[in-house]
C-alpha positions as CSV (number, residue, x, y, z in Angstrom):
1,M,0.0,0.0,0.0
2,G,1.3,3.5,-0.9
3,S,1.9,6.2,1.7
4,L,1.9,9.9,1.8
5,M,5.2,11.4,3.0
6,L,5.2,14.8,4.6
7,N,8.7,16.3,5.3
8,G,9.0,19.2,7.8
9,N,11.0,22.4,7.3
10,S,13.6,21.5,9.9
11,S,16.3,19.1,8.7
12,N,16.0,17.2,12.0
13,L,12.2,16.8,11.7
14,H,10.7,14.1,9.5
15,S,7.1,13.1,9.9
16,N,5.5,10.2,7.9
17,T,1.7,10.4,7.4
18,H,0.1,7.4,5.9
19,L,-3.1,7.3,3.9
20,Y,-5.1,5.6,6.7
21,D,-4.2,8.5,9.0
22,L,-6.4,10.8,7.1
23,P,-9.7,12.0,8.8
24,D,-12.7,9.7,8.4
25,A,-14.6,12.4,6.5
26,I,-11.9,12.6,3.8
27,L,-11.5,8.8,3.6
28,S,-15.3,8.4,3.3
29,T,-15.3,10.7,0.3
30,V,-12.4,8.8,-1.3
31,F,-14.2,5.5,-0.7
32,S,-17.4,6.7,-2.2
33,L,-15.7,7.6,-5.4
34,V,-14.5,3.9,-5.9
35,Q,-17.1,2.0,-7.9
36,D,-15.4,-1.2,-8.9
37,T,-16.6,-4.1,-6.7
38,R,-13.3,-6.0,-6.6
39,T,-11.4,-2.9,-5.8
40,R,-13.7,-2.1,-2.9
41,N,-13.4,-5.6,-1.6
42,S,-9.6,-5.3,-1.6
43,M,-9.8,-2.0,0.2
44,S,-12.0,-3.5,2.9
45,L,-9.2,-6.1,3.7
46,V,-6.6,-3.5,4.7
47,C,-7.7,-3.0,8.3
48,K,-10.9,-3.0,10.4
49,K,-11.3,0.8,10.0
50,W,-11.2,0.6,6.3
51,C,-13.6,-2.3,6.3
52,C,-16.2,-0.3,8.3
53,L,-15.7,2.7,6.0
54,E,-16.1,0.6,2.9
55,R,-19.3,-1.0,4.2
56,S,-20.8,2.3,5.2
57,T,-20.1,4.0,1.8
58,R,-21.2,1.2,-0.5
59,I,-24.4,2.0,-2.4
60,S,-24.7,-1.0,-4.7
61,L,-24.9,-4.6,-3.7
62,T,-25.8,-8.0,-5.3
63,L,-26.9,-10.4,-2.6
64,R,-26.2,-14.1,-2.9
65,G,-26.8,-17.1,-0.6
66,N,-29.7,-19.3,0.2
67,V,-32.9,-17.8,1.6
68,R,-33.0,-20.5,4.3
69,D,-30.0,-19.0,6.0
70,L,-31.5,-15.9,7.5
71,F,-28.6,-15.4,9.9
72,M,-26.3,-14.8,6.8
73,I,-28.1,-11.6,5.8
74,P,-25.4,-8.8,6.3
75,N,-26.3,-5.9,8.5
76,C,-23.3,-3.6,7.7
77,F,-24.5,-2.1,4.4
78,K,-26.9,0.5,5.6
79,S,-26.2,3.0,2.8
80,V,-27.1,0.6,-0.1
81,T,-29.6,2.1,-2.4
82,N,-29.2,-0.3,-5.4
83,L,-30.1,-3.9,-4.3
84,D,-30.1,-6.9,-6.5
85,L,-32.0,-10.0,-5.1
86,S,-32.4,-11.8,-8.5
87,L,-29.5,-14.2,-7.8
88,L,-30.6,-15.6,-4.5
89,S,-30.7,-19.4,-4.2
90,P,-32.6,-21.5,-5.1
91,W,-32.4,-19.5,-8.3
92,G,-35.6,-19.1,-10.3
93,H,-37.9,-20.0,-7.5
94,S,-40.0,-17.8,-5.4
95,F,-37.7,-17.3,-2.4
96,L,-40.6,-16.7,-0.2
97,D,-41.9,-20.1,-0.9
98,S,-38.5,-21.6,-0.3
99,S,-37.9,-19.7,3.0
100,P,-39.0,-21.4,6.3
101,Y,-40.2,-17.9,7.4
102,P,-41.7,-16.1,4.4
103,S,-43.1,-13.2,6.3
104,L,-40.0,-12.7,8.4
105,L,-37.5,-12.6,5.4
106,P,-38.8,-9.3,3.9
107,H,-38.7,-7.6,7.3
108,L,-35.1,-8.7,7.8
109,L,-34.1,-7.4,4.4
110,R,-35.8,-4.1,5.2
111,Q,-33.8,-3.8,8.4
112,A,-30.5,-4.7,6.7
113,F,-31.0,-2.3,3.7
114,P,-33.3,0.5,4.9
115,V,-32.7,3.1,2.1
116,V,-33.1,1.0,-1.0
117,T,-34.6,2.9,-3.9
118,N,-33.5,0.7,-6.9
119,L,-34.5,-3.0,-6.7
120,T,-33.9,-6.0,-8.9
121,I,-35.9,-9.1,-8.1
122,Y,-36.8,-12.5,-9.7
123,S,-40.6,-12.4,-9.6
124,R,-41.8,-15.9,-10.6
125,N,-45.3,-15.1,-9.3
126,P,-47.1,-12.0,-7.8
127,S,-46.6,-13.2,-4.2
128,T,-42.9,-12.1,-4.3
129,L,-43.8,-8.4,-4.8
130,Q,-46.8,-8.7,-2.4
131,Y,-44.3,-9.4,0.4
132,L,-41.4,-7.2,-0.7
133,A,-42.9,-4.0,-2.2
134,P,-44.5,-2.7,1.1
135,E,-41.1,-2.9,2.8
136,W,-39.6,-0.2,0.4
137,P,-42.5,2.2,-0.5
138,N,-40.0,4.8,-1.9
139,L,-38.7,2.6,-4.7
140,S,-37.9,4.7,-7.8
141,H,-36.5,2.0,-10.1
142,V,-37.5,-1.6,-10.3
143,K,-36.2,-4.4,-12.6
144,L,-38.2,-7.6,-12.7
145,V,-36.7,-10.8,-13.9
146,R,-38.5,-13.9,-15.0
147,W,-37.4,-16.6,-17.5
148,H,-40.2,-19.1,-16.6
149,Q,-43.5,-18.9,-18.3
150,R,-46.2,-16.7,-16.9
151,S,-48.3,-18.1,-14.1
152,P,-52.0,-18.5,-14.6
153,S,-53.4,-15.3,-13.1
154,P,-55.5,-12.3,-14.2
155,L,-54.1,-9.7,-16.6
156,G,-51.8,-7.3,-14.9
157,S,-51.5,-9.2,-11.6
158,D,-47.7,-9.3,-11.8
159,F,-47.5,-5.5,-11.5
160,L,-50.4,-4.7,-9.1
161,P,-48.5,-5.2,-5.8
162,L,-45.8,-2.9,-7.0
163,F,-48.2,-0.1,-8.3
164,Q,-50.3,-0.3,-5.1
165,T,-47.4,0.5,-2.7
166,C,-44.8,2.4,-4.7
167,A,-46.4,5.7,-5.9
168,S,-43.0,7.4,-6.5
169,L,-41.9,4.8,-9.1
170,N,-40.4,6.5,-12.2
171,S,-38.5,3.7,-13.9
172,L,-39.5,0.1,-14.7
173,D,-37.3,-2.4,-16.5
174,L,-39.0,-5.5,-18.0
175,S,-36.3,-6.4,-20.5
176,N,-35.7,-9.8,-18.8
177,F,-39.2,-10.4,-17.6
178,Y,-41.6,-12.7,-19.5
179,C,-45.2,-11.6,-19.5
180,W,-48.0,-11.1,-22.0
181,T,-48.1,-7.8,-23.9
182,E,-51.7,-7.3,-22.6
183,D,-50.6,-7.3,-19.0
184,L,-48.9,-3.9,-18.7
185,P,-51.4,-1.6,-20.4
186,Q,-54.2,-2.8,-18.1
187,A,-52.1,-2.4,-15.0
188,L,-51.0,1.1,-16.0
189,Q,-54.6,2.2,-16.6
190,A,-55.7,0.9,-13.2
191,Y,-53.1,3.1,-11.4
192,P,-52.9,6.5,-13.0
193,V,-50.8,8.1,-10.2
194,V,-48.0,5.6,-10.8
195,S,-48.4,5.8,-14.5
196,S,-48.0,9.5,-14.6
197,S,-44.8,9.4,-12.5
198,L,-43.1,6.9,-14.9
199,T,-40.4,8.5,-17.1
200,K,-38.6,5.4,-18.3
201,L,-40.0,2.0,-19.5
202,D,-37.8,-0.8,-20.9
203,L,-40.0,-3.4,-22.7
204,L,-37.4,-4.9,-25.0
205,T,-38.0,-8.4,-23.7
206,C,-36.0,-11.1,-25.5
207,S,-38.5,-13.8,-24.6
208,S,-41.3,-12.5,-26.8
209,A,-41.0,-12.7,-30.6
210,E,-44.3,-11.0,-31.3
211,G,-43.7,-7.5,-29.8
212,F,-46.3,-4.9,-28.9
213,K,-49.2,-4.1,-31.1
214,S,-50.0,-0.5,-32.1
215,H,-53.0,-0.2,-29.9
216,E,-51.1,-1.5,-26.9
217,L,-48.3,1.1,-27.4
218,L,-51.0,3.8,-27.8
219,A,-52.6,2.7,-24.5
220,I,-49.2,2.8,-22.7
221,S,-48.4,6.3,-24.1
222,V,-51.7,7.7,-23.0
223,A,-51.4,6.2,-19.5
224,C,-47.8,7.5,-19.1
225,P,-47.9,11.1,-20.4
226,N,-44.5,11.9,-18.8
227,L,-42.4,9.2,-20.5
228,R,-39.0,10.3,-21.7
229,H,-37.4,7.0,-22.4
230,L,-39.4,4.1,-24.0
231,L,-37.9,0.9,-25.4
232,A,-40.4,-1.6,-26.9
233,G,-40.2,-4.4,-29.4
234,C,-42.8,-4.0,-32.2
235,M,-43.8,-6.3,-35.0
236,F,-44.9,-4.1,-37.8
237,D,-44.8,-6.7,-40.6
238,P,-44.9,-10.4,-39.8
239,R,-43.7,-11.4,-43.3
240,V,-40.2,-12.7,-43.8
241,D,-38.1,-10.0,-45.4
242,P,-35.1,-11.6,-47.3
243,E,-31.9,-9.6,-48.0
244,H,-30.3,-9.2,-51.4
245,D,-26.8,-7.9,-51.5
246,G,-27.3,-6.3,-48.1
247,Y,-30.6,-4.6,-48.9
248,T,-34.0,-5.7,-47.6
249,A,-36.9,-6.2,-50.0
250,E,-38.7,-3.1,-48.7
251,D,-37.7,0.4,-47.7
252,A,-38.5,1.9,-44.3
253,R,-41.1,4.6,-44.1
254,I,-38.6,7.0,-42.7
255,S,-37.7,9.9,-45.0
256,P,-34.6,12.0,-44.7
257,L,-36.8,15.0,-44.0
258,T,-38.3,13.2,-41.0
259,L,-34.9,12.4,-39.7
260,E,-33.8,16.1,-40.0
261,Q,-36.9,17.2,-38.1
262,V,-36.2,14.6,-35.3
263,F,-32.6,15.7,-35.0
264,T,-33.5,19.4,-35.0
265,G,-35.8,18.8,-32.0
266,L,-33.2,17.0,-29.9
267,P,-30.4,19.5,-29.4
268,L,-29.3,17.8,-26.1
269,L,-29.0,14.3,-27.6
270,E,-25.9,12.5,-26.5
271,D,-26.6,8.8,-27.4
272,C,-28.6,7.8,-30.5
273,V,-29.6,4.3,-31.7
274,L,-31.4,4.0,-35.1
275,D,-31.5,0.3,-35.9
276,V,-34.4,-0.6,-38.1
277,C,-35.4,-3.7,-40.2
278,H,-35.9,-2.1,-43.5
279,N,-33.7,0.1,-45.8
280,V,-33.1,3.7,-44.9
281,R,-31.8,5.3,-48.0
282,N,-30.0,8.6,-48.6
283,P,-29.7,9.6,-44.9
284,G,-26.4,11.6,-45.6
285,V,-27.9,15.1,-45.4
286,A,-29.9,14.1,-42.3
287,L,-26.7,12.9,-40.6
288,E,-25.1,16.2,-41.4
289,V,-28.0,17.9,-39.6
290,L,-27.4,15.5,-36.7
291,N,-23.9,16.9,-36.5
292,S,-24.9,20.6,-36.7
293,K,-27.9,20.4,-34.3
294,C,-26.8,17.8,-31.7
295,K,-23.5,19.2,-30.5
296,R,-23.4,16.9,-27.5
297,L,-23.7,13.6,-29.5
298,K,-21.0,11.1,-28.4
299,S,-22.5,7.7,-29.4
300,L,-24.3,6.7,-32.6
301,K,-25.5,3.3,-33.7
302,L,-27.0,2.8,-37.2
303,G,-28.7,-0.3,-38.6
304,Q,-29.8,-0.9,-42.2
305,F,-28.7,2.7,-43.1
306,H,-27.3,2.9,-46.7
307,E,-25.4,5.7,-48.4
308,I,-24.3,7.1,-45.0
309,C,-21.1,8.4,-46.6
310,R,-20.6,8.9,-50.4
311,A,-16.9,9.7,-50.1
312,V,-16.7,11.5,-53.4
313,E,-13.1,12.6,-54.0
314,H,-11.8,14.2,-50.8
315,K,-14.9,15.9,-49.6
316,L,-16.4,14.8,-46.3
317,D,-20.1,14.2,-46.1
318,G,-22.8,12.4,-44.2
319,I,-21.6,10.4,-41.1
320,A,-18.0,11.6,-41.7
321,L,-19.1,15.1,-40.5
322,C,-20.1,13.9,-37.0
323,Q,-16.8,15.0,-35.6
324,G,-17.7,14.7,-31.9
325,L,-18.4,11.0,-32.0
326,E,-16.6,8.8,-29.6
327,T,-18.6,5.6,-30.3
328,L,-19.8,4.5,-33.8
329,C,-21.6,1.3,-34.6
330,I,-22.6,0.5,-38.2
331,R,-24.7,-2.6,-39.0
332,N,-25.8,-3.8,-42.4
333,S,-24.8,-0.8,-44.5
334,A,-24.8,-2.4,-47.9
335,D,-22.8,0.2,-49.8
336,L,-20.3,1.2,-47.2
337,N,-16.8,0.5,-48.8
338,D,-13.2,1.3,-48.2
339,S,-13.5,4.9,-49.4
340,G,-16.3,5.4,-46.9
341,M,-14.2,4.0,-44.1
342,M,-11.4,6.4,-45.0
343,A,-13.8,9.3,-44.9
344,I,-15.1,8.3,-41.5
345,S,-11.5,8.0,-40.2
346,R,-10.7,11.5,-41.5
347,G,-13.9,13.1,-40.1
348,C,-14.5,11.2,-36.8
349,Q,-11.0,11.5,-35.3
350,K,-12.2,11.2,-31.7
351,L,-13.5,7.6,-32.0
352,V,-12.7,5.4,-29.1
353,K,-15.0,2.6,-30.0
354,F,-15.8,1.3,-33.5
355,E,-18.1,-1.6,-34.5
356,I,-18.9,-2.8,-37.9
357,T,-21.3,-5.7,-38.6
358,G,-22.6,-7.1,-41.8
359,C,-20.9,-4.6,-44.1
360,K,-20.1,-6.8,-47.1
361,M,-18.1,-4.3,-49.2
362,V,-15.6,-3.4,-46.6
363,T,-12.2,-5.1,-46.9
364,E,-9.3,-5.5,-44.6
365,T,-7.5,-2.7,-46.4
366,G,-10.3,-0.2,-45.6
367,L,-10.3,-1.4,-42.0
368,R,-6.6,-1.1,-41.7
369,N,-6.7,2.5,-43.1
370,L,-9.3,3.5,-40.6
371,V,-7.5,2.1,-37.5
372,G,-4.3,3.6,-38.8
373,M,-5.8,7.1,-38.9
374,L,-7.4,6.6,-35.5
375,R,-4.4,5.1,-33.8
376,K,-4.2,7.7,-31.1
377,T,-7.8,7.2,-29.8
378,L,-9.2,3.8,-30.9
379,V,-9.1,1.1,-28.2
380,D,-12.4,-0.9,-28.7
381,V,-13.1,-2.6,-32.0
382,K,-15.8,-5.2,-33.1
383,I,-15.7,-6.8,-36.6
384,S,-18.5,-9.2,-37.3
385,S,-20.2,-10.8,-40.3
386,C,-18.1,-8.9,-42.9
387,K,-17.6,-11.5,-45.7
388,N,-14.4,-10.0,-47.0
389,I,-12.7,-10.0,-43.6
390,D,-11.9,-13.3,-41.9
391,A,-10.1,-13.6,-38.6
392,A,-6.5,-13.4,-40.0
393,C,-7.4,-10.4,-42.2
394,A,-9.0,-8.6,-39.3
395,L,-6.0,-9.1,-37.1
396,W,-3.7,-7.9,-39.9
397,A,-5.9,-4.8,-40.3
398,L,-5.6,-4.0,-36.6
399,E,-1.8,-4.1,-36.6
400,P,-1.5,-0.3,-36.4
401,I,-3.2,-0.3,-33.0
402,Q,-1.9,-3.7,-31.9
403,D,-0.1,-2.1,-28.9
404,K,-3.0,0.1,-27.9
405,I,-6.3,-1.8,-28.3
406,Q,-8.0,-3.0,-25.1
407,R,-11.2,-4.7,-26.2
408,L,-11.7,-6.7,-29.4
409,H,-14.4,-8.9,-31.0
410,I,-13.8,-10.9,-34.2
411,D,-15.4,-13.9,-36.0
412,C,-13.3,-17.0,-36.1
413,I,-13.6,-17.7,-39.8
414,W,-10.6,-19.4,-41.2
415,E,-9.3,-19.5,-44.7
416,E,-9.6,-22.7,-46.6
417,E,-6.2,-23.7,-47.8
418,S,-7.6,-25.5,-50.8
419,E,-8.8,-22.3,-52.3
420,E,-5.6,-20.3,-51.8
421,Q,-2.1,-20.1,-53.2
422,V,0.5,-19.2,-50.7
423,V,3.5,-17.0,-51.7
424,N,6.5,-16.9,-49.4
425,G,8.6,-14.1,-50.9
426,G,10.3,-14.1,-54.3
427,G,8.5,-14.4,-57.6
428,N,6.7,-11.3,-58.7
429,L,6.8,-9.7,-55.2
430,A,9.4,-7.0,-54.7
431,E,9.9,-5.7,-51.2
432,E,11.9,-2.7,-50.1
433,C,12.4,-0.6,-47.0
434,R,12.7,3.1,-47.2
435,G,13.2,5.2,-44.1
436,G,12.3,2.3,-41.8
437,Y,9.0,1.6,-43.5
438,S,7.9,-1.2,-45.8
439,S,6.6,-0.6,-49.3
440,T,5.3,-3.7,-51.0
441,K,4.6,-4.1,-54.7
442,M,2.9,-7.2,-56.0
443,T,2.0,-8.3,-59.5
444,L,-0.6,-11.0,-59.8
445,D,-2.0,-12.9,-62.7
446,C,-5.7,-12.9,-61.8
447,N,-7.3,-14.7,-64.7
448,G,-4.7,-17.5,-64.9
449,E,-4.1,-16.9,-68.6
450,G,-1.1,-14.7,-68.4
451,N,-2.6,-11.8,-70.4
452,S,-4.4,-9.9,-67.7
453,K,-2.4,-8.9,-64.6
454,T,-3.2,-6.8,-61.6
455,E,-0.6,-4.7,-60.0
456,L,-1.0,-3.6,-56.4
457,K,1.1,-1.3,-54.4
458,Y,0.6,-0.3,-50.8
459,T,2.6,0.7,-47.7
460,N,1.9,-1.1,-44.5
461,G,3.1,1.8,-42.3
462,E,5.1,-0.2,-39.8
463,E,8.7,-0.2,-39.1
464,C,10.8,-2.9,-40.6
465,S,13.2,-5.0,-38.6
466,G,16.2,-6.4,-40.3
467,G,14.7,-5.7,-43.7
468,N,11.6,-7.8,-43.1
469,S,8.0,-6.5,-43.0
470,S,5.3,-7.6,-40.7
471,L,2.9,-8.4,-43.4
472,K,0.1,-10.8,-44.3
473,R,-2.2,-10.1,-47.2
474,S,-5.2,-12.0,-48.7
475,L,-6.2,-10.9,-52.1
476,N,-9.5,-11.9,-53.8
477,C,-9.1,-12.3,-57.6
478,D,-12.1,-12.7,-59.9
479,D,-12.7,-13.8,-63.5
480,G,-13.9,-10.4,-64.7
481,G,-17.5,-11.1,-64.0
482,G,-17.3,-10.6,-60.2
483,N,-17.0,-14.3,-59.4
484,K,-14.1,-15.2,-57.1
485,K,-11.7,-17.5,-58.8
486,K,-8.8,-17.8,-56.4
487,K,-7.4,-16.4,-53.3
488,L,-3.7,-15.5,-52.9
489,K,-2.0,-14.9,-49.6
490,Y,1.4,-13.5,-48.9
491,T,2.9,-14.4,-45.5
492,N,6.1,-13.6,-43.8
493,E,7.9,-15.4,-41.1
494,N,8.4,-12.2,-39.1
495,Y,4.7,-11.4,-39.0
496,W,3.5,-9.9,-35.7
497,E,6.7,-8.7,-34.2
498,R,4.8,-6.7,-31.5
499,S,2.5,-8.0,-28.8
500,W,-1.0,-7.1,-28.0
501,S,0.3,-5.5,-24.8
502,R,-2.9,-3.8,-23.7
503,L,-5.6,-6.2,-24.8
504,K,-7.6,-7.2,-21.8
505,Y,-10.9,-8.4,-23.3
506,L,-11.4,-10.7,-26.3
507,S,-14.7,-11.8,-27.7
508,L,-15.0,-14.5,-30.4
509,W,-17.8,-16.0,-32.5
510,I,-17.2,-19.4,-34.0
511,A,-19.3,-21.8,-36.0
512,V,-20.1,-25.2,-34.5
513,G,-17.5,-27.8,-35.4
514,D,-14.8,-25.3,-36.2
515,L,-11.6,-25.2,-34.2
516,L,-10.2,-22.5,-32.0
517,T,-6.6,-23.5,-32.4
518,P,-5.9,-21.4,-35.6
519,L,-6.5,-18.3,-33.6
520,I,-2.9,-18.3,-32.3
521,S,-1.3,-18.7,-35.6
522,A,-3.5,-16.0,-37.1
523,G,-1.7,-13.4,-35.0
524,L,-2.9,-13.5,-31.4
525,E,0.0,-15.4,-30.0
526,D,1.3,-12.7,-27.6
527,C,-1.4,-11.2,-25.3
528,P,0.3,-10.7,-21.9
529,S,-2.5,-8.6,-20.4
530,L,-5.5,-10.6,-21.6
531,E,-7.8,-11.2,-18.6
532,E,-11.2,-12.1,-20.0
533,I,-12.3,-14.1,-23.0
534,V,-15.9,-14.7,-24.3
535,I,-16.4,-17.5,-26.8
536,R,-19.8,-17.9,-28.5
537,V,-20.4,-21.1,-30.4
538,E,-23.4,-21.2,-32.7
539,G,-24.9,-23.7,-35.2
540,D,-26.7,-27.0,-35.6
541,C,-24.7,-30.1,-34.6
542,R,-27.3,-32.3,-36.3
543,R,-25.9,-31.1,-39.7
544,R,-22.3,-31.7,-38.8
545,G,-20.4,-35.0,-38.7
546,R,-17.9,-35.9,-36.1
547,P,-15.1,-33.4,-35.8
548,K,-11.7,-34.5,-37.1
549,E,-10.0,-33.3,-33.9
550,A,-10.7,-34.6,-30.4
551,A,-10.6,-31.1,-28.8
552,F,-12.0,-27.7,-29.7
553,G,-8.7,-26.0,-28.7
554,L,-9.2,-24.5,-25.2
555,A,-5.7,-25.7,-24.3
556,S,-4.2,-23.3,-26.8
557,L,-5.4,-20.4,-24.5
558,A,-2.9,-21.6,-21.8
559,Q,-0.2,-19.3,-23.2
560,F,-2.1,-16.2,-22.0
561,P,-0.7,-15.8,-18.5
562,Q,-3.3,-13.4,-17.1
563,L,-6.4,-15.1,-18.4
564,V,-8.6,-15.7,-15.3
565,K,-12.2,-15.2,-16.6
566,M,-14.0,-17.0,-19.4
567,K,-17.5,-17.2,-20.8
568,L,-18.1,-20.2,-23.0
569,D,-21.5,-19.9,-24.5
570,C,-22.8,-22.9,-26.4
571,G,-26.4,-22.0,-25.7
572,D,-27.1,-21.5,-29.5
573,T,-25.5,-24.9,-30.3
574,I,-28.4,-27.2,-31.1
575,G,-28.2,-31.0,-31.1
576,Y,-29.6,-34.3,-29.8
577,A,-29.9,-34.4,-26.0
578,L,-30.9,-38.1,-26.1
579,T,-29.9,-40.8,-28.5
580,A,-28.4,-39.4,-31.7
581,P,-28.9,-41.1,-35.1
582,T,-26.2,-43.3,-36.6
583,G,-23.1,-41.2,-37.6
584,Q,-24.1,-38.3,-35.3
585,M,-22.9,-37.3,-31.8
586,D,-25.3,-36.4,-29.0
587,L,-24.7,-33.3,-26.9
588,S,-22.7,-35.0,-24.3
589,L,-20.0,-35.8,-26.8
590,W,-20.1,-32.3,-28.2
591,E,-19.6,-31.0,-24.6
592,R,-16.6,-33.3,-24.3
593,F,-15.2,-31.8,-27.6
594,Y,-15.7,-28.2,-26.4
595,L,-14.5,-28.6,-22.8
596,N,-11.5,-30.8,-23.5
597,G,-8.3,-29.0,-22.5
598,I,-9.9,-26.6,-20.0
599,S,-7.7,-28.2,-17.3
600,Y,-4.7,-26.4,-18.8
601,L,-6.2,-22.9,-18.0
602,N,-5.7,-21.1,-14.7
603,L,-9.3,-19.7,-14.6
604,N,-10.8,-18.1,-11.5
605,E,-14.3,-17.6,-12.9
606,L,-16.2,-19.5,-15.6
607,D,-19.7,-18.9,-17.1
608,Y,-20.8,-21.9,-19.1
609,W,-23.9,-22.3,-21.3
610,P,-24.4,-26.0,-22.2
611,P,-25.7,-26.8,-25.7
612,Q,-29.4,-27.4,-26.0
613,D,-32.0,-29.6,-27.6
614,R,-34.9,-27.3,-28.5
615,D,-37.3,-30.2,-29.3
616,V,-37.3,-31.3,-25.7
617,N,-36.4,-27.9,-24.2
618,Q,-33.3,-29.3,-22.5
619,R,-30.1,-27.5,-21.7
620,S,-28.3,-29.7,-19.2
621,L,-24.7,-30.3,-18.0
622,S,-23.7,-33.8,-19.1
623,L,-21.5,-36.4,-17.3
624,P,-18.4,-35.8,-19.6
625,A,-18.8,-32.0,-19.0
626,A,-18.9,-32.4,-15.2
627,G,-15.9,-34.6,-15.3
628,L,-13.9,-32.1,-17.4
629,L,-14.9,-29.1,-15.3
630,Q,-13.7,-30.8,-12.1
631,E,-10.2,-30.9,-13.6
632,C,-9.9,-27.1,-13.7
633,A,-8.4,-26.9,-10.3
634,T,-8.1,-23.1,-10.0
635,I,-11.8,-22.2,-10.5
636,R,-13.4,-20.2,-7.6
637,K,-16.7,-19.1,-9.3
638,L,-18.7,-21.4,-11.6
639,F,-22.0,-20.4,-13.1
640,I,-23.8,-23.0,-15.2
641,H,-26.6,-21.5,-17.3
642,G,-28.7,-24.6,-17.5
643,T,-29.6,-27.6,-15.4
644,A,-27.6,-30.5,-14.0
645,H,-28.2,-33.8,-12.2
646,E,-27.4,-33.7,-8.5
647,H,-24.9,-36.5,-8.9
648,W,-23.0,-34.6,-11.7
649,L,-22.8,-31.6,-9.4
650,S,-21.1,-33.7,-6.7
651,F,-18.1,-34.0,-9.1
652,L,-17.5,-30.2,-8.7
653,L,-16.9,-30.7,-5.0
654,R,-13.4,-32.1,-5.9
655,I,-12.3,-28.6,-7.0
656,A,-10.3,-27.5,-4.0
657,N,-10.8,-23.7,-4.2
658,L,-14.4,-23.7,-5.6
659,R,-16.5,-21.4,-3.4
660,D,-19.4,-20.2,-5.5
661,V,-21.6,-22.3,-7.8
662,Q,-25.0,-21.6,-9.2
663,L,-27.4,-23.1,-11.8
664,R,-29.2,-20.4,-13.7
665,E,-31.9,-21.3,-16.2
666,D,-31.7,-17.8,-17.7
667,Y,-33.2,-18.7,-21.1
668,Y,-36.7,-18.8,-22.3
669,P,-38.7,-20.9,-21.6
670,A,-37.0,-22.1,-18.4
671,P,-38.1,-25.6,-17.6
672,E,-41.1,-25.9,-15.3
673,D,-41.0,-29.5,-14.2
674,D,-39.3,-29.8,-10.8
675,M,-39.8,-33.5,-10.4
676,S,-36.4,-34.2,-12.0
677,T,-33.3,-33.9,-9.8
678,E,-32.0,-31.4,-12.3
679,M,-34.4,-28.8,-11.1
680,R,-35.5,-29.9,-7.7
681,V,-34.9,-27.2,-5.0
682,H,-33.7,-29.6,-2.4
683,S,-31.1,-31.1,-4.8
684,C,-29.5,-27.7,-5.3
685,S,-29.7,-26.9,-1.6
686,R,-28.0,-30.1,-0.6
687,F,-25.2,-29.3,-3.1
688,E,-24.8,-25.8,-1.7
689,D,-24.6,-27.2,1.9
690,A,-21.9,-29.6,0.9
691,L,-20.0,-26.8,-0.9
692,N,-20.2,-24.4,2.1
693,A,-19.2,-27.1,4.5
694,R,-15.8,-27.6,2.9
695,R,-12.7,-25.7,4.1
696,I,-11.3,-23.3,1.6
697,L,-7.5,-23.3,1.8
698,D,-7.0,-19.6,1.2
């Protein structure tokens, strides 16, 4: 711990004043400014005084533990205003039904946290709020969570206990709460006082595919005249709308003039999301109005917007004129190309975060030019579903900010060696270094007949070491009719001479059956600061044969020394939970494939989503998966987003330092049948008792 040294004027007088000698009033102010939970936990371990100060100044808390253990409710967090009770055990059940004293528990919570104004709660049925809401009548924000299907009860009954007691409610979040769209309008109309006080409603629930109808939204808007923030999913056209070359079949009924009027009326706008399902054409002028009228705009997300930047010659237009942007996310812009990317980099020079998704005309050259221009500011990048940019190309394009980037998402799409010709120097490639920079000139025969050649010249902008360049290029050649004929790749042995020294967060998407191991050779071999990795596996196992390799490749991540947190999401991996047809693997074997090698990682925290069988609504931890997880000896926190047999859970007790495990069925619809040991409350409670009875070595 650092210390503050104060030296007196006299040479013989030296006084040392440490940080913990400061008055309590100053220390309390310092503590209140620290928001990171782990940092606060570390501060509380310094001494008893600091522990008391940390507890008295904490305002946000997520409570864990089993509702049976009333004596475990902490009584030292009297200043907590934001309380999350959605993760109490047994998860997903009404904790009042699981508690031996259902009427006493709310009273004890009220005594422990007397000033709560923001509450998050798993409300499986209305009885939860009937007991809890009266304990905190001054609630201003409530988030309800429910992944199970709606209980058979009258319309609006899930909200009535809340509206009856909390007249000052101004924010309601239902984004993770399954209910019928007819429930909320009726409840709002029945309590006009609460409805008029609401200023924020989040109704973007991911469990409903239908969305709100127009008359329901009209009823909500009439009942809540003071709404300032409304998020709601709507289904305007139930027909399937196929895409063609990035364009949808129909255009959105949003004219540029309408956009201009909207932007003109929002001069204080700071964060804007315009993500629609149909084409928005010619918005360039409207985006220029956005820049001139909304001077505070810092974050912008556009979806299905085309012609956002014409990039004619060297003139900036459209989105490129939004010079104050720090975050820019572009999704499915069909005509955005490398010239547009260059214009954006020239105009939006304050960008810290840049995301590009589904932009099929952008190549790695355009991306590299953009990140090169934004090298001083850009630290957060996402590249997804861009057909011309595979994983290796994306990493090559990010080389200018390789030593600065902190957060990265890429799709793990690997080149097929059968479609490419590899050139390792020589031939028609001339390389020279001038002034410490590499300039490469390449002549390629693209039609294979020798009478039509393409000459490409570019500068990679990086210093050369020993006359060699850090260079890897993939070039698509066509037959003159726009059809790809062959792919040529130039590689160099001294590729990636620098490390990704500041990269702390890495997110990956990968198709089912593909391997993770090529990631290292693609350019991510040196990440000394990487702490967290998120891997999402997606696809239908039923359409894939047995993988050629025995393991997915988690063992290759062992070379990242600081990697302690991982999320392995196979929730969108679909297969056979029961007996698979001949020649196919059931989900237990796929779990073995994906978890094989996890024992080589020094993980402290793991979130794992098992694959699922949608036909039987089963997402369960298998025996091979439990056996492989028990081999990861360093895990302290394990969250399984699915179910598990009680016997399989007992395998996890062999992990010496494991101290926090929870099964979370946070997907819709969560299974209802509690007759199986996978979901029985007492099964989970017995496992938690066995886990807590062990002695943790540290």
